[in-house]
DOTOR-170166 format. One record per atom (N, C-alpha, C, O): residue number from 1; residue in three letters; atom name; x, y, z. Coordinates in nm, 4 decimals, decimal comma. Example, Ala and Ser with C-alpha at 12.3 -4.5 7.8 and 13.67 -1.06 7.14 Angstrom:
REM DOTOR-170166
seq|type|atom|x|y|z
1|ala|N|1,3190|-0,5690|0,7800 $
1|ala|CA|1,2300|-0,4500|0,7800 $
1|ala|C|1,3200|-0,3300|0,7800 $
1|ala|O|1,4236|-0,3319|0,8465 $
2|ser|N|1,2850|-0,2250|0,7080 $
2|ser|CA|1,3670|-0,1060|0,7140 $
2|ser|C|1,2900|0,0030|0,7870 $
2|ser|O|1,3409|0,1138|0,8039 $
REM end
This chain:
REM DOTOR-170166
seq|type|atom|x|y|z
1|met|N|0,0953|-0,5429|-0,0202 $
1|met|CA|0,1862|-0,6553|-0,0357 $
1|met|C|0,1827|-0,7025|-0,1807 $
1|met|O|0,0754|-0,7291|-0,2348 $
2|ile|N|0,2979|-0,7130|-0,2427 $
2|ile|CA|0,3069|-0,7636|-0,3796 $
2|ile|C|0,3161|-0,9151|-0,3728 $
2|ile|O|0,4027|-0,9713|-0,3059 $
3|ala|N|0,2245|-0,9794|-0,4436 $
3|ala|CA|0,2308|-1,1238|-0,4575 $
3|ala|C|0,2830|-1,1506|-0,5972 $
3|ala|O|0,2225|-1,1067|-0,6951 $
4|thr|N|0,3921|-1,2205|-0,6082 $
4|thr|CA|0,4496|-1,2473|-0,7388 $
4|thr|C|0,4096|-1,3871|-0,7833 $
4|thr|O|0,4331|-1,4854|-0,7131 $
5|gln|N|0,3498|-1,3940|-0,8993 $
5|gln|CA|0,3129|-1,5207|-0,9589 $
5|gln|C|0,4045|-1,5358|-1,0798 $
5|gln|O|0,3771|-1,4778|-1,1848 $
6|pro|N|0,5129|-1,6128|-1,0673 $
6|pro|CA|0,6168|-1,6124|-1,1685 $
6|pro|C|0,5697|-1,6433|-1,3105 $
6|pro|O|0,6295|-1,5940|-1,4061 $
7|thr|N|0,4665|-1,7216|-1,3266 $
7|thr|CA|0,4232|-1,7529|-1,4621 $
7|thr|C|0,3189|-1,6544|-1,5133 $
7|thr|O|0,2778|-1,6619|-1,6292 $
8|ile|N|0,2757|-1,5621|-1,4274 $
8|ile|CA|0,1699|-1,4708|-1,4694 $
8|ile|C|0,2111|-1,3251|-1,4545 $
8|ile|O|0,2221|-1,2540|-1,5543 $
9|gly|N|0,2337|-1,2799|-1,3332 $
9|gly|CA|0,2671|-1,1395|-1,3170 $
9|gly|C|0,2682|-1,0931|-1,1738 $
9|gly|O|0,2964|-1,1696|-1,0815 $
10|leu|N|0,2370|-0,9665|-1,1570 $
10|leu|CA|0,2378|-0,9004|-1,0271 $
10|leu|C|0,0941|-0,8746|-0,9840 $
10|leu|O|0,0112|-0,8319|-1,0644 $
11|thr|N|0,0651|-0,9006|-0,8575 $
11|thr|CA|-0,0725|-0,8896|-0,8087 $
11|thr|C|-0,0767|-0,8199|-0,6745 $
11|thr|O|0,0119|-0,8369|-0,5908 $
12|thr|N|-0,1814|-0,7412|-0,6555 $
12|thr|CA|-0,2098|-0,6822|-0,5261 $
12|thr|C|-0,3606|-0,6837|-0,5049 $
12|thr|O|-0,4375|-0,7039|-0,5988 $
13|tyr|N|-0,4018|-0,6622|-0,3803 $
13|tyr|CA|-0,5436|-0,6608|-0,3451 $
13|tyr|C|-0,5768|-0,5281|-0,2793 $
13|tyr|O|-0,5053|-0,4819|-0,1904 $
14|leu|N|-0,6860|-0,4673|-0,3238 $
14|leu|CA|-0,7282|-0,3384|-0,2707 $
14|leu|C|-0,8593|-0,3534|-0,1954 $
14|leu|O|-0,9484|-0,4275|-0,2370 $
15|arg|N|-0,8695|-0,2836|-0,0864 $
15|arg|CA|-0,9952|-0,2794|-0,0110 $
15|arg|C|-1,0674|-0,1509|-0,0469 $
15|arg|O|-1,0632|-0,0517|0,0259 $
16|thr|N|-1,1336|-0,1559|-0,1617 $
16|thr|CA|-1,2075|-0,0412|-0,2123 $
16|thr|C|-1,3130|-0,0933|-0,3085 $
16|thr|O|-1,3186|-0,2131|-0,3364 $
17|asp|N|-1,3962|-0,0042|-0,3589 $
17|asp|CA|-1,4962|-0,0474|-0,4560 $
17|asp|C|-1,4325|-0,0571|-0,5946 $
17|asp|O|-1,3234|-0,0049|-0,6176 $
18|phe|N|-1,5003|-0,1231|-0,6846 $
18|phe|CA|-1,4478|-0,1516|-0,8182 $
18|phe|C|-1,4180|-0,0241|-0,8974 $
18|phe|O|-1,3121|-0,0126|-0,9590 $
19|asp|N|-1,5105|0,0710|-0,8959 $
19|asp|CA|-1,4896|0,1952|-0,9718 $
19|asp|C|-1,3692|0,2737|-0,9212 $
19|asp|O|-1,2909|0,3264|-1,0002 $
20|thr|N|-1,3549|0,2810|-0,7895 $
20|thr|CA|-1,2400|0,3510|-0,7322 $
20|thr|C|-1,1107|0,2784|-0,7687 $
20|thr|O|-1,0101|0,3421|-0,7996 $
21|ala|N|-1,1134|0,1458|-0,7651 $
21|ala|CA|-0,9945|0,0674|-0,8010 $
21|ala|C|-0,9537|0,0959|-0,9452 $
21|ala|O|-0,8353|0,1136|-0,9740 $
22|gln|N|-1,0509|0,1004|-1,0355 $
22|gln|CA|-1,0196|0,1290|-1,1764 $
22|gln|C|-0,9526|0,2648|-1,1910 $
22|gln|O|-0,8522|0,2779|-1,2610 $
23|lys|N|-1,0076|0,3646|-1,1255 $
23|lys|CA|-0,9506|0,4996|-1,1337 $
23|lys|C|-0,8082|0,5007|-1,0785 $
23|lys|O|-0,7183|0,5606|-1,1374 $
24|arg|N|-0,7888|0,4339|-0,9646 $
24|arg|CA|-0,6553|0,4296|-0,9051 $
24|arg|C|-0,5555|0,3601|-0,9974 $
24|arg|O|-0,4409|0,4035|-1,0088 $
25|val|N|-0,5983|0,2532|-1,0629 $
25|val|CA|-0,5102|0,1804|-1,1542 $
25|val|C|-0,4721|0,2683|-1,2732 $
25|val|O|-0,3547|0,2771|-1,3091 $
26|val|N|-0,5710|0,3328|-1,3342 $
26|val|CA|-0,5435|0,4196|-1,4493 $
26|val|C|-0,4493|0,5326|-1,4097 $
26|val|O|-0,3556|0,5644|-1,4829 $
27|asp|N|-0,4743|0,5935|-1,2933 $
27|asp|CA|-0,3878|0,7024|-1,2463 $
27|asp|C|-0,2457|0,6537|-1,2187 $
27|asp|O|-0,1489|0,7223|-1,2516 $
28|ala|N|-0,2331|0,5352|-1,1580 $
28|ala|CA|-0,1008|0,4803|-1,1275 $
28|ala|C|-0,0250|0,4466|-1,2560 $
28|ala|O|0,0953|0,4711|-1,2655 $
29|leu|N|-0,0940|0,3912|-1,3533 $
29|leu|CA|-0,0311|0,3626|-1,4818 $
29|leu|C|0,0152|0,4917|-1,5485 $
29|leu|O|0,1262|0,4993|-1,6011 $
30|lys|N|-0,0707|0,5924|-1,5456 $
30|lys|CA|-0,0373|0,7214|-1,6054 $
30|lys|C|0,0865|0,7803|-1,5386 $
30|lys|O|0,1710|0,8398|-1,6054 $
31|gly|N|0,0973|0,7638|-1,4079 $
31|gly|CA|0,2121|0,8147|-1,3341 $
31|gly|C|0,3433|0,7527|-1,3770 $
31|gly|O|0,4497|0,8106|-1,3548 $
32|glu|N|0,3372|0,6355|-1,4381 $
32|glu|CA|0,4578|0,5676|-1,4874 $
32|glu|C|0,4677|0,5737|-1,6394 $
32|glu|O|0,5478|0,5019|-1,6992 $
33|gly|N|0,3865|0,6593|-1,7026 $
33|gly|CA|0,3973|0,6801|-1,8467 $
33|gly|C|0,3162|0,5858|-1,9338 $
33|gly|O|0,3395|0,5777|-2,0544 $
34|phe|N|0,2205|0,5136|-1,8740 $
34|phe|CA|0,1373|0,4204|-1,9492 $
34|phe|C|-0,0022|0,4783|-1,9700 $
34|phe|O|-0,0557|0,5484|-1,8842 $
35|gly|N|-0,0589|0,4476|-2,0842 $
35|gly|CA|-0,1980|0,4800|-2,1110 $
35|gly|C|-0,2746|0,3516|-2,1316 $
35|gly|O|-0,2150|0,2468|-2,1563 $
36|val|N|-0,4056|0,3585|-2,1217 $
36|val|CA|-0,4900|0,2411|-2,1448 $
36|val|C|-0,5426|0,2494|-2,2879 $
36|val|O|-0,6242|0,3358|-2,3203 $
37|leu|N|-0,4950|0,1588|-2,3726 $
37|leu|CA|-0,5360|0,1556|-2,5127 $
37|leu|C|-0,6663|0,0809|-2,5334 $
37|leu|O|-0,7476|0,1171|-2,6184 $
38|thr|N|-0,6851|-0,0249|-2,4539 $
38|thr|CA|-0,8046|-0,1073|-2,4693 $
38|thr|C|-0,8652|-0,1345|-2,3325 $
38|thr|O|-0,7957|-0,1364|-2,2309 $
39|glu|N|-0,9951|-0,1554|-2,3322 $
39|glu|CA|-1,0662|-0,1913|-2,2098 $
39|glu|C|-1,1713|-0,2947|-2,2462 $
39|glu|O|-1,2582|-0,2695|-2,3296 $
40|ile|N|-1,1628|-0,4101|-2,1839 $
40|ile|CA|-1,2587|-0,5176|-2,2079 $
40|ile|C|-1,3365|-0,5399|-2,0787 $
40|ile|O|-1,2781|-0,5709|-1,9749 $
41|asp|N|-1,4675|-0,5242|-2,0856 $
41|asp|CA|-1,5547|-0,5452|-1,9707 $
41|asp|C|-1,6082|-0,6886|-1,9781 $
41|asp|O|-1,7038|-0,7171|-2,0502 $
42|ile|N|-1,5452|-0,7771|-1,9027 $
42|ile|CA|-1,5810|-0,9191|-1,9066 $
42|ile|C|-1,7237|-0,9408|-1,8553 $
42|ile|O|-1,7993|-1,0185|-1,9137 $
43|lys|N|-1,7606|-0,8731|-1,7475 $
43|lys|CA|-1,8954|-0,8881|-1,6913 $
43|lys|C|-2,0001|-0,8542|-1,7968 $
43|lys|O|-2,0951|-0,9297|-1,8173 $
44|asp|N|-1,9826|-0,7412|-1,8633 $
44|asp|CA|-2,0769|-0,6962|-1,9647 $
44|asp|C|-2,0782|-0,7917|-2,0850 $
44|asp|O|-2,1848|-0,8247|-2,1371 $
45|thr|N|-1,9621|-0,8351|-2,1278 $
45|thr|CA|-1,9520|-0,9257|-2,2426 $
45|thr|C|-2,0190|-1,0590|-2,2141 $
45|thr|O|-2,0926|-1,1107|-2,2982 $
46|phe|N|-1,9946|-1,1153|-2,0964 $
46|phe|CA|-2,0574|-1,2430|-2,0607 $
46|phe|C|-2,2097|-1,2293|-2,0550 $
46|phe|O|-2,2820|-1,3202|-2,0959 $
47|lys|N|-2,2577|-1,1166|-2,0047 $
47|lys|CA|-2,4016|-1,0950|-1,9960 $
47|lys|C|-2,4623|-1,0862|-2,1367 $
47|lys|O|-2,5629|-1,1507|-2,1663 $
48|lys|N|-2,3997|-1,0056|-2,2223 $
48|lys|CA|-2,4524|-0,9864|-2,3577 $
48|lys|C|-2,4412|-1,1120|-2,4438 $
48|lys|O|-2,5353|-1,1462|-2,5154 $
49|lys|N|-2,3287|-1,1802|-2,4377 $
49|lys|CA|-2,3030|-1,2923|-2,5281 $
49|lys|C|-2,3503|-1,4278|-2,4752 $
49|lys|O|-2,3873|-1,5160|-2,5528 $
50|leu|N|-2,3488|-1,4436|-2,3423 $
50|leu|CA|-2,3801|-1,5739|-2,2833 $
50|leu|C|-2,4988|-1,5714|-2,1879 $
50|leu|O|-2,5433|-1,6760|-2,1408 $
51|asp|N|-2,5496|-1,4524|-2,1597 $
51|asp|CA|-2,6549|-1,4323|-2,0594 $
51|asp|C|-2,6150|-1,4931|-1,9248 $
51|asp|O|-2,6943|-1,5586|-1,8572 $
52|ile|N|-2,4883|-1,4684|-1,8887 $
52|ile|CA|-2,4334|-1,5158|-1,7617 $
52|ile|C|-2,3979|-1,3946|-1,6776 $
52|ile|O|-2,3349|-1,3003|-1,7254 $
53|asp|N|-2,4394|-1,3984|-1,5513 $
53|asp|CA|-2,3992|-1,2936|-1,4575 $
53|asp|C|-2,2609|-1,3281|-1,4046 $
53|asp|O|-2,2366|-1,4400|-1,3593 $
54|phe|N|-2,1712|-1,2316|-1,4107 $
54|phe|CA|-2,0332|-1,2523|-1,3684 $
54|phe|C|-1,9928|-1,1341|-1,2826 $
54|phe|O|-2,0492|-1,0254|-1,2947 $
55|arg|N|-1,8972|-1,1552|-1,1975 $
55|arg|CA|-1,8483|-1,0483|-1,1103 $
55|arg|C|-1,7837|-0,9370|-1,1936 $
55|arg|O|-1,7444|-0,9612|-1,3077 $
56|pro|N|-1,7723|-0,8180|-1,1396 $
56|pro|CA|-1,7017|-0,7119|-1,2110 $
56|pro|C|-1,5574|-0,7541|-1,2398 $
56|pro|O|-1,4831|-0,7927|-1,1496 $
57|tyr|N|-1,5201|-0,7458|-1,3669 $
57|tyr|CA|-1,3882|-0,7907|-1,4114 $
57|tyr|C|-1,3564|-0,7174|-1,5409 $
57|tyr|O|-1,4304|-0,7274|-1,6387 $
58|lys|N|-1,2466|-0,6441|-1,5408 $
58|lys|CA|-1,2039|-0,5735|-1,6615 $
58|lys|C|-1,0593|-0,6072|-1,6937 $
58|lys|O|-0,9781|-0,6358|-1,6056 $
59|ile|N|-1,0301|-0,6027|-1,8229 $
59|ile|CA|-0,8940|-0,6193|-1,8714 $
59|ile|C|-0,8567|-0,4909|-1,9437 $
59|ile|O|-0,9226|-0,4505|-2,0395 $
60|phe|N|-0,7504|-0,4274|-1,8966 $
60|phe|CA|-0,6978|-0,3084|-1,9624 $
60|phe|C|-0,5730|-0,3483|-2,0410 $
60|phe|O|-0,4912|-0,4271|-1,9936 $
61|gly|N|-0,5597|-0,2934|-2,1602 $
61|gly|CA|-0,4378|-0,3080|-2,2380 $
61|gly|C|-0,3560|-0,1812|-2,2196 $
61|gly|O|-0,3880|-0,0777|-2,2781 $
62|ala|N|-0,2509|-0,1881|-2,1391 $
62|ala|CA|-0,1706|-0,0701|-2,1060 $
62|ala|C|-0,0489|-0,0620|-2,1971 $
62|ala|O|0,0120|-0,1633|-2,2318 $
63|cys|N|-0,0149|0,0612|-2,2352 $
63|cys|CA|0,0982|0,0805|-2,3255 $
63|cys|C|0,1751|0,2067|-2,2906 $
63|cys|O|0,1168|0,3098|-2,2572 $
64|asn|N|0,3061|0,1965|-2,2990 $
64|asn|CA|0,3943|0,3119|-2,2914 $
64|asn|C|0,4558|0,3227|-2,4308 $
64|asn|O|0,5382|0,2390|-2,4677 $
65|pro|N|0,4174|0,4244|-2,5094 $
65|pro|CA|0,4616|0,4306|-2,6488 $
65|pro|C|0,6133|0,4236|-2,6687 $
65|pro|O|0,6598|0,3601|-2,7633 $
66|ala|N|0,6897|0,4872|-2,5823 $
66|ala|CA|0,8354|0,4854|-2,5983 $
66|ala|C|0,8907|0,3436|-2,5820 $
66|ala|O|0,9770|0,3006|-2,6586 $
67|phe|N|0,8403|0,2718|-2,4818 $
67|phe|CA|0,8864|0,1343|-2,4619 $
67|phe|C|0,8366|0,0431|-2,5734 $
67|phe|O|0,9091|-0,0456|-2,6184 $
68|ala|N|0,7130|0,0648|-2,6182 $
68|ala|CA|0,6594|-0,0162|-2,7284 $
68|ala|C|0,7442|0,0038|-2,8535 $
68|ala|O|0,7736|-0,0924|-2,9246 $
69|his|N|0,7832|0,1261|-2,8804 $
69|his|CA|0,8671|0,1546|-2,9974 $
69|his|C|1,0013|0,0823|-2,9869 $
69|his|O|1,0473|0,0204|-3,0829 $
70|arg|N|1,0628|0,0908|-2,8705 $
70|arg|CA|1,1913|0,0227|-2,8503 $
70|arg|C|1,1770|-0,1283|-2,8671 $
70|arg|O|1,2614|-0,1928|-2,9293 $
71|ala|N|1,0702|-0,1840|-2,8114 $
71|ala|CA|1,0488|-0,3287|-2,8192 $
71|ala|C|1,0243|-0,3723|-2,9636 $
71|ala|O|1,0813|-0,4714|-3,0091 $
72|leu|N|0,9394|-0,2982|-3,0359 $
72|leu|CA|0,9081|-0,3343|-3,1738 $
72|leu|C|1,0273|-0,3150|-3,2667 $
72|leu|O|1,0408|-0,3855|-3,3667 $
73|thr|N|1,1133|-0,2199|-3,2337 $
73|thr|CA|1,2353|-0,1998|-3,3122 $
73|thr|C|1,3323|-0,3152|-3,2899 $
73|thr|O|1,3985|-0,3610|-3,3831 $
74|ala|N|1,3397|-0,3616|-3,1656 $
74|ala|CA|1,4309|-0,4722|-3,1322 $
74|ala|C|1,3821|-0,6055|-3,1879 $
74|ala|O|1,4618|-0,6888|-3,2311 $
75|ala|N|1,2509|-0,6247|-3,1865 $
75|ala|CA|1,1939|-0,7527|-3,2314 $
75|ala|C|1,0511|-0,7285|-3,2791 $
75|ala|O|0,9590|-0,7273|-3,1974 $
76|pro|N|1,0304|-0,7094|-3,4089 $
76|pro|CA|0,8973|-0,6776|-3,4608 $
76|pro|C|0,7884|-0,7776|-3,4205 $
76|pro|O|0,6718|-0,7400|-3,4083 $
77|glu|N|0,8249|-0,9025|-3,4000 $
77|glu|CA|0,7266|-1,0046|-3,3631 $
77|glu|C|0,6697|-0,9847|-3,2224 $
77|glu|O|0,5717|-1,0490|-3,1849 $
78|val|N|0,7314|-0,8957|-3,1454 $
78|val|CA|0,6843|-0,8705|-3,0092 $
78|val|C|0,5447|-0,8082|-3,0089 $
78|val|O|0,4767|-0,8078|-2,9063 $
79|gly|N|0,5026|-0,7561|-3,1226 $
79|gly|CA|0,3675|-0,7014|-3,1318 $
79|gly|C|0,2608|-0,8019|-3,0931 $
79|gly|O|0,1524|-0,7628|-3,0497 $
80|leu|N|0,2890|-0,9297|-3,1077 $
80|leu|CA|0,1946|-1,0334|-3,0662 $
80|leu|C|0,1749|-1,0361|-2,9150 $
80|leu|O|0,0757|-1,0900|-2,8659 $
81|leu|N|0,2689|-0,9781|-2,8414 $
81|leu|CA|0,2646|-0,9815|-2,6956 $
81|leu|C|0,2222|-0,8480|-2,6334 $
81|leu|O|0,2138|-0,8360|-2,5112 $
82|leu|N|0,1959|-0,7493|-2,7167 $
82|leu|CA|0,1581|-0,6171|-2,6668 $
82|leu|C|0,0077|-0,5983|-2,6770 $
82|leu|O|-0,0553|-0,6647|-2,7594 $
83|pro|N|-0,0521|-0,5122|-2,5985 $
83|pro|CA|0,0044|-0,4341|-2,4895 $
83|pro|C|0,0134|-0,5173|-2,3615 $
83|pro|O|-0,0194|-0,6360|-2,3608 $
84|cys|N|0,0582|-0,4532|-2,2538 $
84|cys|CA|0,0657|-0,5196|-2,1229 $
84|cys|C|-0,0758|-0,5296|-2,0659 $
84|cys|O|-0,1433|-0,4281|-2,0488 $
85|asn|N|-0,1202|-0,6506|-2,0369 $
85|asn|CA|-0,2541|-0,6662|-1,9803 $
85|asn|C|-0,2549|-0,6407|-1,8302 $
85|asn|O|-0,1652|-0,6813|-1,7564 $
86|val|N|-0,3600|-0,5718|-1,7889 $
86|val|CA|-0,3852|-0,5426|-1,6479 $
86|val|C|-0,5273|-0,5902|-1,6202 $
86|val|O|-0,6200|-0,5533|-1,6923 $
87|thr|N|-0,5457|-0,6723|-1,5160 $
87|thr|CA|-0,6809|-0,7151|-1,4815 $
87|thr|C|-0,7227|-0,6535|-1,3485 $
87|thr|O|-0,6427|-0,6364|-1,2566 $
88|ile|N|-0,8503|-0,6214|-1,3426 $
88|ile|CA|-0,9102|-0,5661|-1,2213 $
88|ile|C|-1,0365|-0,6479|-1,1977 $
88|ile|O|-1,1254|-0,6506|-1,2828 $
89|ala|N|-1,0450|-0,7148|-1,0822 $
89|ala|CA|-1,1558|-0,8063|-1,0585 $
89|ala|C|-1,1998|-0,8034|-0,9128 $
89|ala|O|-1,1173|-0,7998|-0,8215 $
90|val|N|-1,3311|-0,8049|-0,8927 $
90|val|CA|-1,3855|-0,8170|-0,7574 $
90|val|C|-1,3751|-0,9632|-0,7172 $
90|val|O|-1,4151|-1,0525|-0,7919 $
91|met|N|-1,3208|-0,9866|-0,5982 $
91|met|CA|-1,3037|-1,1221|-0,5475 $
91|met|C|-1,4160|-1,1547|-0,4489 $
91|met|O|-1,4933|-1,0667|-0,4111 $
92|glu|N|-1,4249|-1,2803|-0,4079 $
92|glu|CA|-1,5323|-1,3244|-0,3192 $
92|glu|C|-1,5332|-1,2514|-0,1855 $
92|glu|O|-1,6394|-1,2342|-0,1257 $
93|asp|N|-1,4184|-1,2086|-0,1381 $
93|asp|CA|-1,4100|-1,1417|-0,0086 $
93|asp|C|-1,4271|-0,9894|-0,0208 $
93|asp|O|-1,3908|-0,9148|0,0701 $
94|asp|N|-1,4825|-0,9447|-0,1334 $
94|asp|CA|-1,5069|-0,8034|-0,1621 $
94|asp|C|-1,3805|-0,7199|-0,1774 $
94|asp|O|-1,3876|-0,5970|-0,1790 $
95|gln|N|-1,2665|-0,7839|-0,1887 $
95|gln|CA|-1,1447|-0,7115|-0,2244 $
95|gln|C|-1,1403|-0,7022|-0,3763 $
95|gln|O|-1,2043|-0,7805|-0,4465 $
96|val|N|-1,0651|-0,6068|-0,4254 $
96|val|CA|-1,0445|-0,5947|-0,5688 $
96|val|C|-0,9014|-0,6383|-0,5991 $
96|val|O|-0,8053|-0,5817|-0,5471 $
97|gln|N|-0,8897|-0,7383|-0,6826 $
97|gln|CA|-0,7588|-0,7902|-0,7227 $
97|gln|C|-0,7119|-0,7152|-0,8467 $
97|gln|O|-0,7851|-0,7028|-0,9449 $
98|val|N|-0,5889|-0,6653|-0,8406 $
98|val|CA|-0,5262|-0,6006|-0,9554 $
98|val|C|-0,4027|-0,6825|-0,9909 $
98|val|O|-0,3151|-0,7047|-0,9074 $
99|ser|N|-0,3973|-0,7271|-1,1165 $
99|ser|CA|-0,2826|-0,8052|-1,1631 $
99|ser|C|-0,2298|-0,7426|-1,2908 $
99|ser|O|-0,3060|-0,6955|-1,3753 $
100|ile|N|-0,0983|-0,7431|-1,3030 $
100|ile|CA|-0,0326|-0,6901|-1,4223 $
100|ile|C|0,0633|-0,7959|-1,4737 $
100|ile|O|0,1434|-0,8509|-1,3981 $
101|val|N|0,0544|-0,8239|-1,6027 $
101|val|CA|0,1423|-0,9236|-1,6624 $
101|val|C|0,2885|-0,8834|-1,6403 $
101|val|O|0,3233|-0,7654|-1,6450 $
102|asp|N|0,3713|-0,9818|-1,6167 $
102|asp|CA|0,5146|-0,9576|-1,5999 $
102|asp|C|0,5790|-0,9540|-1,7381 $
102|asp|O|0,5847|-1,0565|-1,8059 $
103|pro|N|0,6279|-0,8363|-1,7814 $
103|pro|CA|0,6862|-0,8281|-1,9153 $
103|pro|C|0,8085|-0,9167|-1,9351 $
103|pro|O|0,8365|-0,9583|-2,0475 $
104|leu|N|0,8811|-0,9462|-1,8288 $
104|leu|CA|0,9963|-1,0369|-1,8436 $
104|leu|C|0,9506|-1,1768|-1,8816 $
104|leu|O|1,0163|-1,2449|-1,9604 $
105|val|N|0,8391|-1,2192|-1,8261 $
105|val|CA|0,7853|-1,3508|-1,8603 $
105|val|C|0,7325|-1,3483|-2,0036 $
105|val|O|0,7624|-1,4382|-2,0822 $
106|met|N|0,6548|-1,2468|-2,0378 $
106|met|CA|0,5977|-1,2384|-2,1718 $
106|met|C|0,7053|-1,2277|-2,2788 $
106|met|O|0,7011|-1,2992|-2,3789 $
107|met|N|0,8014|-1,1390|-2,2580 $
107|met|CA|0,9041|-1,1172|-2,3587 $
107|met|C|1,0094|-1,2271|-2,3582 $
107|met|O|1,0903|-1,2373|-2,4504 $
108|gly|N|1,0075|-1,3092|-2,2535 $
108|gly|CA|1,1033|-1,4185|-2,2424 $
108|gly|C|1,0869|-1,5246|-2,3502 $
108|gly|O|1,1759|-1,6074|-2,3699 $
109|val|N|0,9742|-1,5228|-2,4199 $
109|val|CA|0,9545|-1,6213|-2,5260 $
109|val|C|1,0359|-1,5881|-2,6507 $
109|val|O|1,0499|-1,6705|-2,7411 $
110|ile|N|1,0902|-1,4641|-2,6543 $
110|ile|CA|1,1739|-1,4217|-2,7671 $
110|ile|C|1,3162|-1,4017|-2,7142 $
110|ile|O|1,3381|-1,3246|-2,6208 $
111|ser|N|1,4111|-1,4708|-2,7739 $
111|ser|CA|1,5501|-1,4587|-2,7309 $
111|ser|C|1,6141|-1,3370|-2,7981 $
111|ser|O|1,6555|-1,3423|-2,9139 $
112|asn|N|1,6210|-1,2257|-2,7208 $
112|asn|CA|1,6732|-1,1016|-2,7756 $
112|asn|C|1,7165|-1,0149|-2,6581 $
112|asn|O|1,6325|-0,9733|-2,5783 $
113|asn|N|1,8458|-0,9868|-2,6459 $
113|asn|CA|1,8973|-0,9107|-2,5321 $
113|asn|C|1,8429|-0,7693|-2,5254 $
113|asn|O|1,8154|-0,7193|-2,4163 $
114|ala|N|1,8267|-0,7040|-2,6391 $
114|ala|CA|1,7718|-0,5677|-2,6394 $
114|ala|C|1,6286|-0,5689|-2,5882 $
114|ala|O|1,5875|-0,4782|-2,5157 $
115|leu|N|1,5532|-0,6705|-2,6253 $
115|leu|CA|1,4145|-0,6829|-2,5794 $
115|leu|C|1,4100|-0,7102|-2,4294 $
115|leu|O|1,3241|-0,6576|-2,3586 $
116|lys|N|1,5018|-0,7916|-2,3820 $
116|lys|CA|1,5071|-0,8212|-2,2384 $
116|lys|C|1,5347|-0,6937|-2,1586 $
116|lys|O|1,4789|-0,6751|-2,0505 $
117|ser|N|1,6187|-0,6079|-2,2102 $
117|ser|CA|1,6494|-0,4813|-2,1450 $
117|ser|C|1,5240|-0,3938|-2,1343 $
117|ser|O|1,4979|-0,3343|-2,0298 $
118|val|N|1,4475|-0,3866|-2,2421 $
118|val|CA|1,3226|-0,3091|-2,2414 $
118|val|C|1,2250|-0,3701|-2,1409 $
118|val|O|1,1644|-0,2984|-2,0613 $
119|ala|N|1,2102|-0,5011|-2,1446 $
119|ala|CA|1,1168|-0,5694|-2,0539 $
119|ala|C|1,1546|-0,5465|-1,9080 $
119|ala|O|1,0671|-0,5326|-1,8225 $
120|thr|N|1,2828|-0,5426|-1,8795 $
120|thr|CA|1,3289|-0,5173|-1,7423 $
120|thr|C|1,2888|-0,3776|-1,6974 $
120|thr|O|1,2411|-0,3597|-1,5852 $
121|glu|N|1,3075|-0,2790|-1,7833 $
121|glu|CA|1,2681|-0,1411|-1,7490 $
121|glu|C|1,1170|-0,1289|-1,7312 $
121|glu|O|1,0698|-0,0617|-1,6396 $
122|val|N|1,0423|-0,1938|-1,8187 $
122|val|CA|0,8959|-0,1893|-1,8085 $
122|val|C|0,8516|-0,2556|-1,6787 $
122|val|O|0,7632|-0,2049|-1,6096 $
123|arg|N|0,9130|-0,3690|-1,6455 $
123|arg|CA|0,8763|-0,4392|-1,5215 $
123|arg|C|0,8998|-0,3505|-1,3992 $
123|arg|O|0,8180|-0,3476|-1,3073 $
124|glu|N|1,0115|-0,2786|-1,3985 $
124|glu|CA|1,0396|-0,1895|-1,2856 $
124|glu|C|0,9285|-0,0849|-1,2705 $
124|glu|O|0,8848|-0,0561|-1,1591 $
125|arg|N|0,8839|-0,0292|-1,3807 $
125|arg|CA|0,7756|0,0695|-1,3748 $
125|arg|C|0,6445|0,0066|-1,3281 $
125|arg|O|0,5713|0,0656|-1,2487 $
126|leu|N|0,6157|-0,1128|-1,3776 $
126|leu|CA|0,4918|-0,1790|-1,3383 $
126|leu|C|0,4957|-0,2216|-1,1916 $
126|leu|O|0,3923|-0,2232|-1,1248 $
127|gln|N|0,6130|-0,2559|-1,1419 $
127|gln|CA|0,6245|-0,2857|-0,9986 $
127|gln|C|0,5934|-0,1590|-0,9173 $
127|gln|O|0,5304|-0,1667|-0,8118 $
128|arg|N|0,6374|-0,0437|-0,9663 $
128|arg|CA|0,6066|0,0819|-0,8965 $
128|arg|C|0,4561|0,1105|-0,9022 $
128|arg|O|0,4001|0,1655|-0,8074 $
129|val|N|0,3918|0,0739|-1,0108 $
129|val|CA|0,2463|0,0894|-1,0195 $
129|val|C|0,1804|0,0094|-0,9075 $
129|val|O|0,0961|0,0611|-0,8343 $
130|ile|N|0,2195|-0,1164|-0,8952 $
130|ile|CA|0,1617|-0,2033|-0,7904 $
130|ile|C|0,1887|-0,1448|-0,6525 $
130|ile|O|0,0982|-0,1373|-0,5695 $
131|lys|N|0,3119|-0,1035|-0,6276 $
131|lys|CA|0,3476|-0,0457|-0,4963 $
131|lys|C|0,2661|0,0801|-0,4676 $
131|lys|O|0,2231|0,1015|-0,3543 $
132|ser|N|0,2446|0,1631|-0,5692 $
132|ser|CA|0,1678|0,2868|-0,5471 $
132|ser|C|0,0223|0,2556|-0,5139 $
132|ser|O|-0,0414|0,3312|-0,4405 $
133|leu|N|-0,0304|0,1478|-0,5654 $
133|leu|CA|-0,1679|0,1096|-0,5334 $
133|leu|C|-0,1801|0,0638|-0,3888 $
133|leu|O|-0,2860|0,0762|-0,3272 $
134|glu|N|-0,0738|0,0123|-0,3371 $
134|glu|CA|-0,0744|-0,0379|-0,1980 $
134|glu|C|-0,0576|0,0737|-0,0958 $
134|glu|O|-0,0879|0,0552|0,0221 $
135|gly|N|-0,0094|0,1900|-0,1405 $
135|gly|CA|0,0213|0,3004|-0,0490 $
135|gly|C|-0,0952|0,3800|-0,0019 $
135|gly|O|-0,0784|0,4745|0,0751 $
REM end
């Protein structure tokens, strides 16, 4: 089930372990032409920097080079909003929450019709990523 959070993005919940969820997310992104450029391990960072134990939580920076090129050509300032963030987090009920930023919301801060067109196409692909995780 896709839960849409209009100010944030698209979310689904998986009944699997964290490592399997990460692999499934990376594979689903790859299936839609996205790669993971960055990976931030929040649990590890909090432990190292704050000596705080935190649940497994990662942020992936996903990018589709062709769409990024189109977006940056249409509006160079859009680089401040790239890449598309994807979060993977273990929840209290042992489900893994996967959320992907909604590019229409992110790109909506820049008034540019060409950019809106790119964001719409990217959103369609990211919705398919979420749907494939649910299957």
